[in-house]
C-alpha positions as CSV (number, residue, x, y, z in Angstrom):
1,M,-15.0,-14.4,-36.5
2,S,-13.1,-11.9,-34.7
3,V,-9.2,-10.8,-35.6
4,Q,-7.0,-10.4,-32.7
5,P,-4.7,-7.4,-32.4
6,H,-1.1,-7.8,-32.8
7,V,0.6,-7.6,-29.4
8,P,4.2,-7.0,-29.4
9,D,6.6,-8.9,-27.6
10,V,7.9,-6.2,-25.0
11,E,10.1,-6.8,-22.0
12,N,9.0,-5.0,-19.0
13,D,10.8,-4.5,-15.6
14,S,9.5,-6.7,-12.9
15,L,7.3,-5.4,-10.2
16,E,9.9,-5.7,-7.4
17,D,12.4,-4.0,-10.0
18,R,10.0,-1.2,-10.4
19,L,9.8,-0.7,-6.8
20,Y,13.1,-0.4,-6.0
21,T,13.2,2.6,-8.3
22,V,11.0,4.4,-6.0
23,K,12.6,7.0,-3.6
24,Y,11.3,7.4,-0.3
25,E,12.2,10.5,2.2
26,D,11.5,9.5,5.5
27,P,9.4,11.8,7.5
28,G,10.1,10.1,10.5
29,E,6.7,9.3,11.5
30,S,3.9,7.5,9.8
31,H,1.3,8.9,8.0
32,L,-0.5,5.6,8.1
33,D,-2.5,4.1,11.5
34,V,-5.6,2.4,12.3
35,T,-8.4,4.6,14.1
36,L,-9.5,1.8,16.4
37,P,-7.2,-1.0,17.1
38,G,-9.9,-3.1,19.3
39,L,-11.9,-2.7,16.2
40,C,-9.2,-4.5,13.8
41,A,-8.8,-7.3,16.3
42,E,-12.5,-7.5,17.1
43,R,-14.6,-7.4,13.8
44,C,-11.8,-7.8,10.8
45,T,-11.5,-11.3,9.5
46,T,-10.4,-10.6,5.8
47,Y,-7.4,-8.3,6.2
48,D,-8.3,-6.3,3.1
49,C,-5.6,-3.5,4.2
50,V,-3.1,-5.9,4.0
51,S,-4.4,-8.1,0.9
52,V,-4.7,-4.8,-1.1
53,C,-1.7,-3.2,-0.7
54,P,0.7,-3.2,-3.4
55,A,3.8,-3.0,-1.4
56,G,3.4,-5.0,1.6
57,V,3.2,-2.3,4.0
58,W,0.5,-3.8,5.9
59,R,1.1,-6.8,7.6
60,K,-1.3,-8.7,9.8
61,G,-0.3,-8.6,13.5
62,N,-0.4,-11.2,16.2
63,E,-3.2,-10.0,18.2
64,G,-5.4,-8.6,15.0
65,V,-4.1,-5.3,14.7
66,P,-2.3,-4.6,11.2
67,E,1.7,-4.0,11.6
68,I,2.4,-0.9,9.4
69,A,5.9,-0.4,7.8
70,Y,5.2,3.1,6.6
71,E,8.6,3.3,5.1
72,N,7.4,1.2,1.9
73,C,4.3,3.0,1.3
74,L,3.9,4.0,-2.4
75,E,1.1,6.5,-1.4
76,C,-1.8,5.0,-3.3
77,G,-4.4,5.4,-0.9
78,S,-5.9,1.3,-1.6
79,C,-5.6,0.3,2.1
80,R,-8.2,3.4,3.1
81,W,-10.8,2.4,0.5
82,A,-10.3,-1.3,1.3
83,C,-10.9,-1.1,4.7
84,P,-15.1,-2.3,5.2
85,H,-14.9,-0.9,8.6
86,G,-13.2,2.6,7.6
87,N,-10.6,2.2,10.1
88,V,-7.6,3.3,8.4
89,E,-6.2,6.9,8.7
90,W,-4.0,7.6,6.0
91,S,-2.7,11.2,4.8
92,Y,0.1,12.2,2.5
93,P,3.3,12.7,4.3
94,G,4.8,16.1,4.9
95,T,6.0,18.1,2.5
96,G,9.4,17.9,1.5
97,S,8.8,14.0,2.4
98,G,7.4,10.8,1.0
99,V,7.3,9.1,-2.5
100,T,9.3,10.1,-5.6
101,Y,8.6,8.1,-8.8
102,K,11.2,7.4,-11.2
103,K,9.1,5.3,-13.8
104,G,5.5,6.2,-14.1
């Protein structure tokens, strides 16, 4: 018989509350893009960049090309690894801009 460890009752902030604490300094231009928009429209059926993004930055667009709200980006890089076609362009925003986390 295995003994289950005691799990303390801890109340954590919701995901939305934690995302609200993230400060973003807008660099004025997106650090995210797709390399070949036609590739998304022609070959992508799963939109993994959309489903993996924890902040809802990537959204399925009307013509099959994702729409990008880069201002919400958490800079986790998940979108570039999720795309099975390697079609995501991702870089850190310029120095002095981007995400500042209040809570880890």
